[in-house]
N, C-alpha and C positions, 0 to 999 in steps of 0.2 A: 395785352399781352404780344401775342402775336405777331399785331399792325405794328410793333417796338421791334422787334426782331428785325421783322423782314423792313423794316425804315435803318437798323441798323446793316445790314448784311446787302441792300443798296448801295449804301454809302463806301462801306469796305470793299464792295465790288468795282464800286465807281473811282477808288482810290486804285483798286490794282488799275487799271484800266489807264489811268493819265500814267502811271510811273511808266506801265509797260510801252506806252506810244511814245512818251517819252524818249526812252529808251533805247526805240528804235529811230524817232527822231537823230538820236548822235548817233550810233554807232552805224546805223546802213552807210554815210558818207566813205565812215573807215572801212570798212567789209572794203566796199567799189575800189577806194582807192589801194586794198593788199591784190585782190583780183587784177584789180591794171597793170600793175608792178610785173604782173608775167605776161599779159598781152600784151607789152611795150615793144618786143622789140619780132613778133609776130603784126608780119599782116592780117590782111580778113580772111585773103584764101586759110593760110595756113592755122588760125585761128576757125574756123569750120572743118578746115583738119582736123585740125587735135578734139576738136568736142562731136566728130566721127569715128576718129582711132578709138576717143574712152566709152564712146559707145558700143562700136561694132566692133572693135579689135582687140578691146583694153581687158576683154575675159580671160582670151590667150595668151596674148603675148606679151602680156604685166610683168617684172622682174618676179623672182617665187616668194614668199612668204612665208614666216612657221604655222599657218594655217593651210597657204596653197601652192602648189605648185605649180610651174609655168609647162602649158601645152605644146606651145608654137615659138619659134625661138624669139628673143630680148629683141625688139627692134630700135636702129637708131642709125642716123647718118650716115655713117663710115659704109655701112652695109647697100645704102640706098641710092648717095650719088654716084653718079655713073652707072646706074642702072636703073633708075628712074622708068624704063620702057618696061624692064621686066617685072618691076613691082606692079605696076598698076591692069599688067596680061593678070597676079597672079593674083590679087585681091579679085579683082570682073568672072576671073576664069575659073579661081581656087587650085591647087590641090590632090593629090591623093586623098593630104592628111587636114587639107584645109576647105569648107565651103566656099562658093564663090558668092562674088554679091552685084557678079550685072543687072538682075532684078532688083535687087533691094535699093541700088548706088545707080545715080546719076555721073559718065561718066568725069564733070569737072569733080564732083565729091571726089572719086576716085582720084582723082588728081592732087586734091586737096589733104586730102591725107598722105598720099605723094608731097608734095609739099612741106605739109606738118612735120614728114619724119627728116627729110633734109635736115631740121631745125634741132633737132633728139640727143643730147651728147652722148657717148657710151657710158652707159652705167657702171658704176662700181665694182672689183670685184668683190665675190658675196667672200665672207668671210672664213678660214677654215677652223672645221669645227675641232680641238680638242680632246684629249684626255681627262680633262678637269683639275689636273695636280698638278699641272705645269704652267705657272702663270708669266708670261715674258716679259724683263724687265723693262720698262718704258723710262 
């Protein structure tokens, strides 16, 4: 009886494994196609900059949400363009309210972050909170 149960479970697990494998094979190209769409306008330096920004800077410089506040200013291309040297210096050396990264990041990586920021559009303005009684007609 125990052997029969083990055989049934092995067959069940094998079917699940085959189905998961097939789903992985089918869905992985679709997922890759979605992420490559994000990268199609970025060069290799900007892609590296985006990854580094997400790892090192995004914690403090991402637009606030309902559950998290922003600690540093939200960064986008209008702020960075024509101020590249200043941004590189602040990222490397830090400021009164921000740590420096010159010991963690290479100068080329700092430059990559700045190059990525030059591609980031200005975020939309945050909605204004209402009193809950008045709803604007649309």
